[in-house]
N, C-alpha and C positions, 0 to 999 in steps of 0.2 A: 178518601180525601175529605178534609174539612171544607165543605162547600160554603160555609159562612166566611171562612178566610178567603176563599176564591172570589166570592162576591165582593168582599171588602176591597180586594186588590183591583178587581175590574171596575169598581166605582171610585177608585182613587182619582182625584181631580187631575193630577199630572198625566195619568194614563189616558183619561178621557180627552185631554187636549191632544194627545198623540192621534187618537181616532178622529178627532175633529180635523186634523191636518190631512189625513187620508181621504175623509169625506169631501173636503174642500177641493182636492184634486179631481175626484170623481165627478163633482159638480162643475168642474172647469172654472172654479172661482179664481179671481186674481189675488187671493190672500197669499201673502208671503212675508217672511221675516228677512229684513235687509241682511245681506251677506256679512257685512262688518259686524252687525249686532249679534248674529248667530255665532260668529267666531269669538267675539268677546265673551258671550255667555258660556261657551264651551271651555274657554280658558278659565273663567271664573269658577265653574263647577270643579275643574281639576285642581285649581289652587285651594279652594275651600275644603275639599275632601282630603287633600294632602296635608293641609295645615291641621285639620282636626285629627287626622290619623297620627300626626307627629305628637300632638298633645296627649293623645291616648297612650302612645308608645312611651312617652316620657314618664308616665305613671306606672309603667309595667316593668317588671324585672326580666332581664334577658334570661330565658330558660330554654330547656330542651324543646318544648312545644313550639316556641318561636323559630328555633333553628330548624326543626323538622318541617315546619310550615314553609319556610323559605326554600328548603331543599325539595320538598314535594311540589311546590309551584314550578320550579325549574324543570324537574323530571316530567311533569305533566306537559309543559310547553315543548318538550322534546319528543315525547312518545306520541301525542295526538297527531302531529303532522306526518309522522312516519307511517302509522297504520292507515290513516285516511288517504295518503298518497297512493298506496297500492290498491285501494278500493276505487279511487277516482281514475287512475290511469287505464282501467279496463274499458272505460267509456269515453274519456276525454284525452286531449293532447297532453304531452308531458309538461309543457309550460303552464297550461291551465290547471293541471293536477297539482303541481307544485305551489302555485299561487293560492289555490283554494285550501290546500292542506296547511299552508302557512297561516292563512286567515283563521282557520278553525283551531289551530294550535295556539294562536295568539289570543288576546282578550279584547273585550269591548269595555272601555272605561265608562261609557255612558250606561251600559247595562249594569256595571258594578255600582255606579252612583245611584241608579234607580233602585237597585236592590237594597242599598243602605237606607234610602228614603222609605222603602217598604218596611224594613226592619224597625226603623224608628217609629213608624206608625203603629206597629204591632208590639213595641216595647221589647225587642230582642237585642240584647247587647252583643258587641263584637270587639275584637282586638284591633288596636291601631296598626299593628304590624301587617295586617292584611293589605294595607295600601302599598307597602313595600313589596309584598308578594305579587300584587297585580303588576307593578312596574317592572319587576324582574322577569315576568312571563312574556314581555313583548319581544325582546331580541332573540332568544333561543329559537323560537318557532320560525322567525324570518330566515335565520341562518340555516336551519334544517331544511326548510322548503327550497331555498336556493341551492343548497348542497345536493338535494335529490334531483333537481332540474339539471345541474351540471353533470351528474353521474349518468343520467338516463337520456339526456338530450344529445343527439348526434351533433347538432350545431352548437358548439360551446359559446357561452356568452363572453363578451370582451370586458365586462365589468369585473373588477377584482373583488375578492371576498373581503379584503381589508376595507374597501370603501363602503361595502354593504354593512359590515359590522359597525363602522363609525357612524353611518347614517342611522342604524337601528338604535345605537346608544345615545345619540344626540338628537333623536327625534323630539320635536317640541313637546308633545304630550308626556313622554317619559321624563324629559328634563324638568318640566314644570311640576309634575306630581312628586318627583323625588326631591326636588329643591324645596317645595312647600312642606314636604314631610320633615326634612331636616330643620327648616325654619320653625315649624311647629314644635319640634322636639326641643329646640334650643330656647324657645320663648317661655317666660315664666307665666304662671297663672294670671297674674295681674295684667301682664302685657297682652295675653290672649283675650282677656275679658274686655280690653279696650277696643278690639276690632270684632268682637262677637256679633254686633249688629250686621256686619258685612259678611262674616264667614258662616254664620248660622241662621240669623233671623230671616234673611231674604232668600235663603237657599232654595226652599221648596217653590217659591214663586218663579225664580229663574229656571228651575228644573222644568216647570210646567211650560214655560215659553220655549225652552229648548226642545222639549218633546213635541210641541206643536210643529216646530221646524222639522224635526225628524219625521213626523207624520207626513208632512208635505213632500219631503225628499223621498220617503219610502213609496208614497203613492205614485210619484212620477216614474219610479223605476220598476214598479210592479208589473206593468203590462209587458215591458221588454223582457223581464225575467220569465214570465209565464210561457213565452214563445220558445224558451230553451228546452222544454221537455220535462217529462215526469221524473227522470233520474235525478236532476239537480234539485228539484222541489222536494223529493223524498229525502235526499241527502241533507238538505238544509233544515229538515225537521227531525229526522231520525238520529243523526249523529249527535246533535245537542242533547236529545233525550238519553241516548246511551251513555255519553260522557257524564252528564249531570247525575244520572241515577247511580252509575258505578261509583263516582266520587262521593256521592251522598252517603253510601254505605262504607266504602273503604276508609274514608277520612275519620270515621268513628274509632278506628283502632289506635290512632296516635294523636288526635286533635280533640280537645275538649271544647265545649261551648257550641250550642246550636247555631249561633250567629256566624262563627268562624267557618263551620262546616257548610252552611248555606252559601257563604261567599265563595268557598272553594268550588262548590257544585256549579255556581253560576259562572265562575271563571272558566271552568272546564267546558261548560256548555256554550259559552258565548263565542263570537267570532269578530275579528277586527275588520272595521271598514274605514279606518283612518290611517293607522301606522303601516299596515301591510300594503294597502294599495299604493301608498307613497313610495315604499321601498321597491315594490314590484314594477312600478312605472319606470324606475331607473334601471333595475337589475334584470328584469324579465319582461321586456317590451312585447314579446310574442304572446304573453298571457292576456286574455280578454277581460278588461275591467267591467264590461257590461254583464259579465257572468258572475265573478266573485264578489263584486260590491253589492248587487241586488240580493244575492244569496244571504249575505251577512246582515244587510240592512233591512231588506223588505220582507224577509221570512224569519230568519233565526232571531233577530232582535225582538220583533213583536211577539213571537212565541214565548221567548224567555221571560219577558216582562208581564205577560198575561197569564199563561198557563204553567210555564216553567217554574217560576218561584214557588207557587203553592205546591206543585208536585214534588219538588226536591225537599221542601220543608216537611211535607207529609212523610216522605221516606225517612228523613233524618229523625223525626220524632218517633216513627214506628220502630226504628232500630236503636233508640236510646237505651 
């Protein structure tokens, strides 16, 4: 592995703010980001990346690689929750297994955004269609996770699959990033230039503040999660490594561009701690949120943005 690249990533100011948040919690500091401000920043990040992705997409020709990418993303979102569910149900309840499987089949928009920031720092280009791939990977994993729960759980849920599908498709994060993608696609270059100070120039600053908030949130959930035992800790680290490494290699057979392949690897390795918990709270109330949220947020997320990105990039470059 390129240790210079790893060091560059670990010294990234945005990432250091994440660690500052964790340290603040351990020191029992009263440092915190107001909830409304944190929500606004997360909406801003999704809007900005969606808009810029739409702009990139408007300059790209619809080709087989883009179609293969969209299909590959959907297939990934369906396969990962299936195989992880059968691993999880050996140690955990059916409801918890389904919820965790859905989280790891789905994606983390914040990890995706952080990876894009990392690639911009390293000068690695990527396709705007990857934003659409990310958005399409949210719903299938949620539906697969709930389907597995309904098949294996003796006590059937009263929530209809129709409501779950609607919730997954109209989830605020998915709707905002897809809407921003379409708006960016429709906007002309001169129109996009007019809002560039908002969509581009302040992006990294807002990302740093958001990761500070993520560090504080992760730090608070870390102690609760550690009490859950070795199995969930190992799962939260090993499954992302397996998914990320396999996709880093396999994606090279039909996807060009190091940036696109790295984004696929990080999408496969990441876990949702926003969309999936919201859906599971409604459709699988027996699933324990103090289990699947800390797994995704306090372990998998930090791993991916510190060691995961350089590892997957090394593998991709090795197999070029």
